[in-house]
N, C-alpha and C positions, 0 to 999 in steps of 0.2 A: 568626406563621403556624405552625399545627400540622399536620403531615403524618403520616398513618397508612398505612404500606405493608403490605398484606396479601399475604404470600408464600404463594400457594396451591399451589406445586409440591411434589409428594411428594419431590423431590430436595433440598429445603431449600436449604442454602447452595450446592449444586452446580447450582442451577437456571440454565438458559440465559436464561430470561425475566428473572431477577433481575438479570442483567448490564444489560439494557435499562432496567429500573426504576431501578437505581442511577445509570445515566447520565442518565436523565431528572431525577432529584433533583439530581444534580451541576449540571445546567443551571440549575435553579432557584436553587441556592446561589450560582452565579456572578453572578447579577443581583439577588440579594436584598439590599435595603437596609433595615436595621432601623429607620432613622429614618422611612422611608416607611410602613412597616407598624406602627410603634409597638410592635413586639414582636419577640423573637428568633425565628429559625427553629428549630423543634423537629421532629425526625423520629423516629418510633418504628416498629419493624417487628414484625409478628406472623408467626411461621412456623407455618402451620396444621398441618403434619405433627407438631409437638411438642405440640399441644393435646389435652386430653381433652374431646372434644365428642361427645356422644351424638346419635343421630338424633332428630328431632322426633317426638313421640308423637301429634301431631294431637289432643290432648285439649282444647285451647283454654283451659286453666287460666289462661294469661297474659292472656286477655281477660275471663274470667268470675270466677274465684276470687281471683286475685292479680294485678290489672291491672298490666301492664308488667313482671311478674316471672314467669320460667319456673319451673316446678315441678322441673325437672331441675337438680341441683346439680353443675355441672361448670365448665369454664373459659369457657363462653359468656357469662356475665354480665359478665366483665371485657372480653370482645371488644365487647359492646354499649356498654359505657361508653367504650371507646376510639373507637368509631365516632361517638358523640355528641360526644366531646371534639375530634375532628379537624375542621380546616377543609377539608382535602383528603384523600380516601381514594383510594389507588392500589391497584387490584385487579391483582395480578401472578400469572399462571398460564399453564401450557401448555395447548394444546388436546388434550383426551382424547375420543376417539370423537365428534368434531364438537361437543363441549360442554365442561363444566367437570370437573376432577378430582373424584372422589367426595367427599372430605372437605371440599373447598371448597363443594361443593353442599350438603352437610349444614350447614355454617356459615351459608350463605345461607338455608336453610330455617328455621334457628333465630332469624332476625331478626324473627319474628312479633311478639314483645313490643313492637317499635318502632312497630307499627301499631295503630290502633283497629279494633274489630270492625264498625263501621258501613259500609254500602255507599257508595263514592265514585262518584257518577254522572258525573263529568267525563270520566275516561278512557273511550275506546271499549272496550266489553266489561266495564266495571266495574273496581273495585279497592277498596282500603281506605286511608283517609287516615292520615297520619303522626300518631303520638301526640305528637311533639315538633316544635318549630319547626326545620325543616331548611333554611330560607332562607339563602342565602349559602354553603352547603356545596357543595363541588365533587367530582366523581368523574372518575377517569381509568382506563381499562382498558389494560393492557399485556400482550400475549400472543404467544407463538411457537407455531408448528406445524411438523410435519415434511413438509408438502406443498411442492410447487414454488411455489404461489401461495396467498395467504390468501383470494383472492376465491372466494366461494361456499362456503367451508368454515366460516365463522363465523356462519351464518344463525341457528342456535339460540341462540348466545351473545348476538348482537345483540338477538334477540327477548326474551330473558331480561332484559337490562339496560334495554331500552327500557321494559319494564313496571315495572321497579324504580326507574329514575331519570328516566324521560321521555326527551326528546331533548337534554337539557342536558349530557351527558357527552361526553368526547373519548376516542378509542381509537387505539392503535397495535397493529396486527396484523401480525406479521412472519413470513413464510414461511421455510422452510429453517433453522429455529431451532437445530437441532442443530449447525450449522456454528460456532456461537459457542464451542464447547468445543474446536475444532480449532486447535491452535497453528499448523499450517502455513498456515492461511487467515487468520491474525490481521490481516494488512494490510488485507484486504477487510472483515472484520467490524469492525475498529476504525473504518473509515470510516463504517460504519452507526451504530456507537455514538456517534460524533461528531455525526451527524445527529440522533440521539435527544436528545443533549445540547442541540442547537439547539432542538429541540421543547420541551424543558423551559424554556429561556430565554423562548421565545415564549409559552408557556402562562402564565408569570408576568406577561407584559406584556399579556395580554388574550386569548390563544388561539393555538393552533398554526395557522400560515398554511397556505393551500391548497397552495402550492408545496412546503412541507416535507412535508406529508402525502402528496403525490403521489410525492415522492422516497422516502419511507418505504415506499411500496407497491411500489416496484421490487424485483424479485427480486435476491438476492445473486449468483446465477449463472443463466445461461440454462437453460431447461427441460431440454434434452437433456443438458447437462453435469451438472446436479444429479441427474437421474434415473439417469445412468450411474454416478455416484459412489454413489448410494443403493443401486443393484442390486449393485454390487461389494462394498459394505460388509458384505453378509450373509456373505461369505466362502465361498460355494459356487459351483461352476461350473454350466453349463447343465444338467448331469445331476443336480444336487443334491448332488454330492460336495464335501467340504470341500477348500478350496484352501490351499496353503502360504502363510504370511503374507508371504513375499517376493513371491509372485505377486500377492497382493491389493495390496500396496504398489506394485508396478510397474504394475498395471492402473489404480490411482488416478492415478498420474502420467500415464499415457496418456490418461485421461479428460479431463485439463485441456488437451489439445492443441487449439490454435486453427487450424482449417483455412485461415483467411484468411492465415496466415503461409506458406502453400505457395509454394515458390520455382520451381515448374515441373517438378520431378522428385521422385520418391519418395525419402524418407530412411529409412534403417534404423539405428536407435539400439540398440546392444547394451549391455545392463547385465550386467556380470560381477561378481557378488557373491563376492568372493574368500574371505571367511571362512566361508561356508556352502556353497560349491561349487554355486552356482545361477547360471544364465545365461538371460536372456530377451532377446527381440528386439522392439522397438517399431517397427512400420511406420507411418510418417507419410505420408499420401497427401492428395490434393486433397479427398477426401470425408470423411476422418476418420482415426482411429488404430485399431490392432489390436495386441495382444500375442501373440507366438508363442513357443512353447518350443523349437522347432526351425526353423532357416532355412538354406537351402543357397546363397542368392545372395550378392551382395557387400554387405558392411556399410559404412555411411557413417562412423559414429563408434562407438568402443567406450570405455566407461567401466569401468576396472578399479578397483573400490572394495570395501572391506569393507561388508557390508550395514549394520552398526552405524554406520559413519561416514555413509553416505548418509541413514540414518534420522535421525541427529543433525542433519544439515544441513537436512533437511526440517522438523524441529521447532524450528529456529532455536537449537539448542544449540551448533552450530558454524557459523561463517561459511563459506560455500562457497568464495569466492576465497581466504580465508586457509588453508582446508584443502588446497586445491590447492597453494598456495605452500609449505606444510609437507610436501608430497608424501604426504598422507594418502590420496590417490587419484591415478590417472594417466589420461590420455586418449590414445587412438590414433585416427588417421584425420583426417577433416575437423573442424578445430577451430572452424569458423564456427558450428556448431550450439551449442557451449558459449558462444560470445561473444554469441549472440542467444537464449539460453535462454528468457528471459521473453517473447520475442515468440512462441515456439513453444508455450510452456506457461503462458499467462496465463488460460486457462479462458474466454475470451470468444468467443462466437458471437452470431448474431442472436438477440435476446430476443423470445420470443413474448409479446405483450402482450394476448392475447385474454382475454375474460372467462370463458372456459370453465372448468368445474370438472374438474380432472385426477384420474384414478383413482390411488389409492394405498391403503395399508393403512388401514382405517377408524380405526385408533388414532392416525393422524396422526404416526407416529413411524417414521423410515426406518432405524432401527438405527445411525445414524451416531455415536451416543454411545460405542459400544464399539469396533468394528473400525475405523471410519474415523477417529475422533477421535484415535486413537493411532498409526495406521499409514499414513495417507494420504501421498501422495508429491508434494506440491507442493514439490519440491526447489528451494530458493532458490539452488541452486548455480550461478547465472549467473557464469561464471568471470571475465568482464570487466566485469560490472555488479554492483556491490554495492548491495543494496537496503536495507541496514541503516544508512542515513545517520542518525547520532545527532542528537538534538535540539539539543545544544550546538553541533555543527558547522553545522546548518542555520540556527541563529539568529544566527550571527556575521555573516551577509551580509544586507543589506536585501532586502526582497521585490522591490524594483525591480531590483536587480542580479541576483537569482536568475532574474528573468524574461528577462534579456539573456544572449546568448552571447558568448564571446570570439571574436576574429578575428585570425589571425596577420598579416594585412595591416596591422593597426594597428601592429604591431611592425616589419614589414619595409619598408613602402612608403617611409617617410622615409629609411631607409638606402639603399635602391635608387636613389632619385632623387639622393641625395648622391653615391653612387659613380659615377653615369653623367653627370649634367648638368655638374658643374664640370669634368670631364675634357674635355668638348666645348667649353664656354665658361666660363671661370673666374668672371667677374663675374655674368653672367645665370644661369648654372647654380647659383651659390651663392644668388642671390636666389630662384630657383625652389625650392631646397631649403628655405629658410626659410619661404617661402609654403606649401609642402606641409605642413610641421610645424604651421602655424597652421590649415590646412584639414582635416587628418585628424580632429580631434575633431568637426567638423561633418559630414564625409562618413560617419563611422562612429558617429553619435549613437545608432543603434539597437543598437550593440554595447557590451559592457562593456569599458572601458579598465582594464587591470590595471597593477600597479606597473611592469612591464617596458616596457609601451607608453609610459607617461608618462616613464620614465627615458630611453627611446630618443629621444623627441621633444625632450627637454631637451638631450641630448648632441648630436644631429644639428644642432639649432639653434645650439648653441655652436660646433661645428666649422665650420659654414657661415659664421658671423659672423667666426671667426678667419681664414678665407680672404678675406673681404671686407676685413679689416683688414690684409691683406698677408702672412699666414703662408704659408710655402712649401708648395705642394700636394704636393711630393715627400715631405714628412714627415707632413703632416696626413692624407693619404689612407691610407698604411700604418698610421698610428696609429689611424685610425677602425676598420679591420679588427681590429686588436689589441684595442681597447676592446670591440668587439662580441663577440669571442671570449672575453674575460674575463667578460662578462655571462653568456654561456652556461655556461662552465666552472664559475664560482662557484655559479651556481644549481643545478648538479647535486648540490651538497653540502647544499642546503637540504632541508627536509621535502618540498616539492613542487618537482620540477625544472621548468625553463622549459617544455619541450614539453608537459608534462602539463596546463598551464593551457589549452592550445588543443585538444589531442586529446580532452579529456574530453567535448567536445560530441558526439562520435560514440559515447560509451560511457556514456550515462545522466546526464551532467552532473556536478555536484560529488560525487555519491555514488561515482563512479569513483575518486576520490582515496582512498577507504577500501580499495581493492583493492590489496594489496601487489604483485601481479604486474603490474598496470597501471603502478604507480609505478616499479617496477624497469625495465620496458621503456622507459619514458620517461626514466629516469635515464641509461640506456645511450645512448639517442638524443641526449639533451642533451649528454653528454660528446663524442659523435661530432661534433655540430655545433660545439661549442666548439673542438675540436682543429682542425677545418677552418678556422675563422676565425683561430685563433692562428697557423696556418701561412700563411694568405693574405698577411700583410704581407711575407713573405720574397720570393715571386715578384712581388708587386705592385711592390716597390721596383725590382726589375731591369727589369720591363716599362716602368715609367715612365722609365727611363733610355734606353729603346729608341725606335725609330720607331713602335712600336705603342701608345704611351702613351695616345693618344686612345681606344683600344678597351679600356682597362683595366676601365672600369665594365661594359661589355658582357660581357667575359670572366668577371669575377668574379660577375656576376649570373646567368650561365649555370650556374655551379657549384651554386647552391642547387636548380636544377631537377633535376640528377642526384641531389643529396642528398635531395630530396623523394621521388624515385622509390624510393631506397633506404629511406627512412623508411616509406613505404607498405608495402613488402615486409617490412621488419623487424617492423613492428607485428603482422603476421600470422604470420610465421615463428617469431619468438622465443617467444611464448606457447605455440604449438603444440609446439615442440621441448621447452620446459620441461615442458609437461604430460605428455609421454611419459615423463618421469622419467629 
C-alpha cells in the first residue's frame, strides 16, 4: 500500500494538523499486514511550503497542445506523478479563511492535467472526466481549525472536495487545533490523537466507524473555556493594553476552573511569584473565576513560588509534587485546594453541542500558537495527585486489578475476629476466625487483594489452627500482635509503605505512589501503626493474666479506632505543615 501525505500547512513540520495525520498513519501501520496486501506499506510526504509551484495560467495547454503535460516547468509534475502513484492520498491542512491555505489551493488548481477536456455529464452541474484510471484510489481529509467547533466552518472545503472526489472520501475536521502545540494540555490532546489512531486502524479495515467519527467531532474543551483561553492568549486587557506575561499565565490558569467543583463557599487563591515580585488573586466562585491584582479580603490559599518554577510545572518540565517535596515552592493556608487541584482546574464544564456556527476571527486562528502555547497555566501541580504515572508503572498491573480498589478491611477483619472471638470462646472463636479467613476473598471479591491481605489471611489462619491444636492462648495472642506489628514496621522500609496501598484510593489511585510527599506521609503513619502493635503484646500479656482477659480483644480493637482518627488528621496536617516550608 502506497500512501501520499500532502502536508498543506505553511508551518511545515510545526503543523498542528500534521500531528493528527501522523497519528492516523500510525494507526494504519499498527494493523497493516504485508501478507494480506501482498506489498509493503510505503509512506511519502510532500511539504507544500517547500515546493516551487506557480499559479495555473488558465491556458489549457495541458488539454490542447501537450495533453496531460503542463507547460509550466516547476515541481508540480512530480506532485502529479506521486498522486497517480499513491493508493491513498491524505490531504493535511489547517483551515484558512474558511477554506484552504493559498499554496495548497494553487497545487489543487494545477491538477488540471489529470483531467480530460470533455464535459462529464454525470455529476450535477457538470465536470471533466479523469484522464487516468483512478478506481481503487482513496482520499482522506485531515484538518484543524482555530474555532470552538468545526461544524459550519468547513462548508467551502467540503464543497471543493465533493466536486473533486465525489462522496467517496473520509474526513477528520478537528476544532481548537492550536491546542495541539500546548504542552500543558498534552494529556487531553494525546487522548484525541489516540482516537485519530483508532480511526486509522478502522480506515484500513474498511472505513472509520460512525462512533469514532462522532467522538472526533467532540470539542477538546467546552465553548466558554476555549473562548476564554483564546481571548486571553492575545495578551491584552479589556482596554487593549498589553498585559504582563505573568498575568496572562495566571488568567489562563483561572480559565480552566471548573465551577462544578464549587464547595459551597468562595475560594481565593493567591499566586505569589517570588522571583518577579508579582502577586495575583484568583477568585473561584459558583459562577466562575476571576483574576484580581488587588484583594482586601481573606485569602484561602497562598502559593509562594518562583514564576519560572510554576511555569516549568505547567509545561511538565518539573513534576508538581516533586517540586513541593524539594521545597521549590511553599503553600500557606488551606491545603485542601492543592490536594484537589485537578478537580478545580480540569477545564470541564457543560459542553454546548449545538450546530450553530460560532463567531471568531475569519482566519480561523485564535493566536493560541504563540502566547497560549508557551505560557498557559494548566499547572499540573496537584500536590497530592501525581498525573505523570509512567507507562512502565501502569503496565505492571493487569487491567483487571487496576479497575479494582484496595480495602483495608481485607487486612484487618481477619485479625479483629481472631483478637475478639477466641478470647470469648477458645474453640468456637478459633473456628470462626478460620471461617472468616476463608470467607474474606469471597466477601471482598470486588476489591483487589494485595500481598499484605493474603499474608494476613495465611497468618491468622495458622494462628487459629494453633489454638485449636492446643497452643496456649496466653502466648499466641500477644504473639499475634507482635507479628502484626512486624508486618507494619518492616513495610515502612519498603518502597511502598503499607498504608499507602490503601490510602491511594482517595488520591488518584496508583499514580499517587509517584508523589514523594504522599509516600513520606504514609511511611510515617505506617511506622506509627507498627509501633502501636509492637507495644500491644506487652499490655496484652498482663491483661490476659487479669480478670479482664475476656475483654482483651475488645480493648485492643478499640485502639485502632483512635489510631484511625489520628491517621485521618495526620494525612491532612502533615502535608500542609510540610508545604509551609
